[in-house]
N, C-alpha and C positions, 0 to 999 in steps of 0.2 A: 556930622551924623548925630542923630538924637541918641539919648541914652538907651531907649528901648531897642533901636535898630542895632546898636553896638552889642547889646545883650543877646539879641537873636542871632547875629553873626557869630558871636562867641560860642553860643550853644551849638550852632551848626558845625563850626570848625571842630569843637570838642567831639561831636558825634562822629564826624569823619575820622578823627584820630582814633577813637574807640573802635569804630568799625574796622579800621585798618589793623588795629592791634588784635582784634578778634577774628580776623579773616581766617577761614579754615585752611589748615595745612593741606597741600596737594595730596600728600600720602594718606592723610586721614579721609579726605574726600574720596580718593580712589578706593580705600578700604570700605567705606560706607556703600559706594556704588557697587562694588564687587559683591558684598554681602546681600545687597538688594537683588542683584541679578541671580544669585544663587538661591535666595529664598523664593524668588519668582519661578525658578526652575523646579524647585521642590513642590511648590503649590500648584503650578499649572502645567507641569509636564513639558516645560519648554524644551525645544529641540537642542540636542547636545552641540551641534554645529553652530546654532544660533547663540547659545551660551558662550561658546568659545570666542566667537566674533565679538560679543559684547565685552568680554573680559579683556581681550587684546586691545579693543578700542579705548580702554582706560589708560593705556600707555604704561611705561616702566614704573610709574609711581605705585602701581598695584602689586608689584612683585612681592614686597614683604608681606602683604596681607594674604596673597594666595599661598605663599610658602607656609605661613603660620597656620592657615586653614588646613593644609595638607598634613602638617605635623600633628595638629590637635584632632583632626578627623571630624570637626564639626564647624558649622557656620555660625559665627557670633550673632547675637540678636541685634536687630535694628528696631528703633522706635519701641513699640510695645510687644514685638514678636519675641518668641523664645528661640534659644539656640536650637539648631537642627543638625542631626547627624549628616555628614557628607556621604551621599550615596555613591555607589561604585561608578555610575555613569557620570555623575557630576565631577567625581575625582578625575576621571579620564579627560573631561573637558578642561579642568584646571591645569592638569599636567600638559595638555596640548597647548594651552594658552601660554604657559611658562616657556615651552619650547619655541613658540612663535615670537615671544617678546625678545628684546635685545639681551644678549648673553652677558654683557659686561656687568650690568647691575646685579644680575643673579649670581654671577661668580663672586662679586664683591660681598654679597650677602653670605654666600657659603664660606668665604674666608672669615667673616665675622663669627659664623657658627663654629668653625674649626678652632677659634681662639677661646671658646667657652668649653672647658674640659668636661662638664657634666651634662651637656645637652645631647644626651644619647638619641632621643627620638628625632631631634632636628638633624643630627649627623646622619642617621640612617636614611632620612628622607632626602638629604642632600646627595648621598651616594646613589640613591635610586634615580634621582634626576640626572646625575652624571652618567649613569648607565644608559639613559635615554639619549643624551645629546653630547656627552663629553668627548673631547679629542685628546691628542697626546699632550697638549698644554695643560690638561686637567689631571694628569697622573699624580703629580706631587700634591695637588689639592686633595685628591682622593686619599692619599696616604695620611694626610693631616686629619681629614675627617674621620678616618678609621681609628685614630689614636684616642684613647679615653683614659681618664685618670684611674680607671680600674683595670687597665691593660687590654683594651680591645675585646669586649665581650663577644660571644659567638654570633649574635645577631648583627653586630657591626662588621665582623670579619666576613660573614656571608655576603652582606651588601657590598662590602669593599671588593670581594672577589668577583662578584657579578659586574661591578662597575669597570674593573680593570679588564675583564674579558671582553665586554662590549666595546670599550674604547679601543682595544687592540684589534678587534675584528674590523672596526671602522678605519683604523689607522695603524697598520702593522709596523710602521716605522717607529712607533712609540716604544718598541723593544729597546731602542738605543737610548732612551731617556734615562738619565742618572737616577730618577725616582725608583727605578726597578733594579737598582744595584743592591744585591743581597748583602753586600758588606756593610752598607749603611742603613738598610731597611730594618725596621723594628722586628725582632725575632717573633713577636706575636703575629706578624703578618706574613711570615715566610711560607706557610702552607697554603694560604689563600692566594698569594702571589704566584707561587709555583703552579698551583692548579689552574689558575686563570691563563697563564702562559702556555701550559701544556695542552689546554683545551683547544688552542689554535691548530694543533696537529700538523705543524709545518716544520721544515728543516730549520728555518730561522729560529723558531721557538726552541728546538732541540739545541741549536748552537748557543743560544743565550743561556739556557739552564746549564749546559755542560761547561760553559765558560766560567761558571761560578762554583764548580766543584773544587773544593779546597779542603785538604785534610785538617786544617786549622779552623775551618769555618763551621759555625753552629748550624748552618742551613744545609750542609752536605747530605745528611740522611734523607731529608725531605726532597732535596733536588734529585737524588738518585732514585728515590721511589717514583717520582713523577717522570723521570727519564725512562725508567723501565716501562711504565705505561705508554709513554709516547713512542718508544722504540717499537712496540708491538703493533702500532697502527700507522707508523710513518710511511707515507706514500713514496717518498724519495729518500734514499739513504743519506746520512750525514757525511760530510767530508771527513776523511780519516784523521785530519789534524784536530777535529773537534773531540776526539776520543782520548786525547792525551791525559786529561785530568781524571777521566773515568778509569783508565788503566792504572794510573797512579794510586787511585783509591783502593786497589787490590792489596796494597801494602800497608793499609791502615792497621793500627793496633785494635781498632774497634771491629769486632766480628760482624756487627750489623752492617757497617759500611762495606766490608768485604763481600758480604752476602748480596747486598743490593747492586754493587758494581758488577759482580759476576753475572747477575741477572740481566743487566743492561747489555753486556757484551754477548750474552747468550741469545738474547732477542735479535741482536744485530748480526749474529753469526760472524763475528769479527775475527777472521783467521789471523790477522796480524797480532792479536792479543794472546795467542797461544803460549809464547815463551813466558809472559808475565803470569798467566794462569797456572802454568806448570810450576813456576817458582813459588806460588802462594798455596799450592795444593796441600803441603804438610801443615795446615793450620790446626792448632790445638782445639779450636771450636768446631764441633761436629756439624753445626748448621752452615757455617762458612765453608767448611770443606765439602759438604754436600753440594752447595751452590756452585763452587768452583769446578767440581767434578762434572756436574750437569752441563756447565758451559762448555767444558772441553769435549764431552761426549757429543753434544749437539753440533759443535763446529767441525769436529773431526769425523763425525759419523761412525765412531767406534768408541766403546767404553772400556778403558783399561784399568778401571778401579781407582784407588787412592794412592797408588805407589808412584811417587814423582819420578823415581829413577826409570821405571818402566816407560813412563810418558816421554821422558827425555830421550831414551833410546829410540823409541818409535818416531818421535819428531825428527831426530837427527837422521834416521833412515829415510824419512821423506825428503829432507834437504839433500841427502846424498843421491837419492833417486833422481831428483831434478838436475843435479849437477852432472851426473853420469849419463843419463839417458834422455834428458830434455831435448837436446839438439836432434837426436835421431828420431824421436817421436814427432817433433815439429816437421822434419822432412817427410816422414811417412804420411802425416796428415795432409800436408800441403800438396805433395805430388807423387806419393808412392802408389804402388798397386792397391787396388780396392781392398783386398783382404788384409794387407799390412796396415792400411789406413784405418780400417774398422777395428783392428786389434789395438792400434795406438789410441784411437778415440776412447775405447773402453778403458784402457789403462789410465789415460789422463783424467777421465771423468770421475775416477774413484779417489782422486787426491784432494779431498775436501779441505785438509789442513793447509793446502797450498792453492786455494781456489783462485787467487789472483793470477798466479803463474799458469795454472791449468787452463784458465780461460784464454790466456794469450796463446797457448799451444793449440787450442781447439779452433779458434776463430778462422784460420785459413780453410778449415773444412767446409765452411759455409760457401766458399767460392768455387768448390769443386763442381764439375759438370755432371757427376754421377748423382742422381736423385737419392740413392740410398745413403750416401755419405752426408749430403746436406741434411737429410732427415735425422740420421744418428747424431750428427754434430749438434743440431738444434736441441734434440732431446737431452744430450749431455750438458749443454749450457743451461738448460732449464733446471736440471737437477742441481747444478752448482749454485743457482740462484744469485748470480752476480750481475749487478746493474751495468758493469763494464760491457756486457754483451748486448745490451739493449739496442744501441744504434745499428750494430751489424745485423741483429735479428730483424730489425725493421726493414733493412734493405732486402733481406732474404724473403720476408713476408711479401714485399712488393714485387720482387723479380723472379723468385723461384716458382716453378710450376707445381701444381698438384700437392703431393704428400709433403714436399719440402716446405711449401708455404704453410700448410696446416700445422706441421711440426713447429715451425717458427712461431706461429700464433699461440700454440700450447705452451711453448717455452716462455713467451712474453707474459702469459697469464700467471705462470708459476713465479716468475721473478717479481712482477709488479702487483700481484693479487688483484688485478683488474680483469673484468670479464667483458671483453669487447670482441666484435666480429673480426673475421680474417680480412680486414681492410686496412692497409697501411696508412691511408689518409686519416681514417678515424683514430688509429693509434697515435699518430703523430700529433693530431690536434689535442687529444686528451692529455698526452704527456707534456705537450707545450703548456697547456693550462695548469698542470700540476707544478711545473717548474716556475711559472709566473707567480703561483700562490705561495711558493716557498720563500 
């Protein structure tokens, strides 16, 4: 080969090597193409759906660029063009594209962001994205994104709370994830986490929050505050075993905790907590004492003031009444003469402090053949507002004629706070849906 040919081949090989070395990185190419698409959208009013398809078509390599554009709120310049603000419609298209692209690269990117303690804007944007598509496996990722070297500022806590709420709405089983264990959770995130869980409005949410009530725990006041809100709107009552920690909180040396615990038990009308409430009534703190007294008065349907001895005497009399006359009342309601049964129903229905036992005494009255007894029993059960009576009232609604069925429907409305027609099938379907949601 001549010298000239060797030089030409050498130059060609060198150019290939240089070209290979200068080949554009796929991520840089995707970034450039994404910016071009967004500039075209801004200049020509490109359809949002068309923009989304174009961005998705660039593949996973475009994820870092799209995320950075969201964080900065502007489209970087290409060629001689200036940077442009990201419009609201273009932002929606970018977010939709990120949702449609593979999740693993985006999650890896968010983990990198979480490792940078001062990237507040990027953390906030990451939490917003998790609110859109996150699942239970992202709960721990969310807690990491919410932590900041300045102690989780309000804007991050708000974004974190929204992300946790949306993730749990999509995947309620996430409540079992250790990431939501208040023992290990950063105190700065306690309020946002409790609020997000409480917003579910379910018995499972109540159970999770109540299970973390601990007199030694720093989260307890926040948990009790959220439990009180949740108790006021809970469609299905919690299991009595879930109230153990709340009853124990009545004996706290912190009057705020006593006040909040009494408020939860008052909202739930928890008759089983009366002995503990009476025991803590002599509190030296006036606010705590007022809250305990209000809980006792609501549960017992009688206000005996702040004298614990007077409450003990009254409650002991209630227990004595049950022991001495309960069997006789049960017989009268079940198969006694109508007048005796009516008198027994009236007596039993006034025992609010023993609502559980009173309901058991009253239930046989729903099986009587006399319409007046079925009607009065239904009314009494509605006044006691015990969910224990719901299955029997549903049977009465379905089988009893006329006034008995109407009274059963009214009682169900009082107990459940649902406003449904006098149709047993409709009630059963709605209550089944509520149970499944819990």
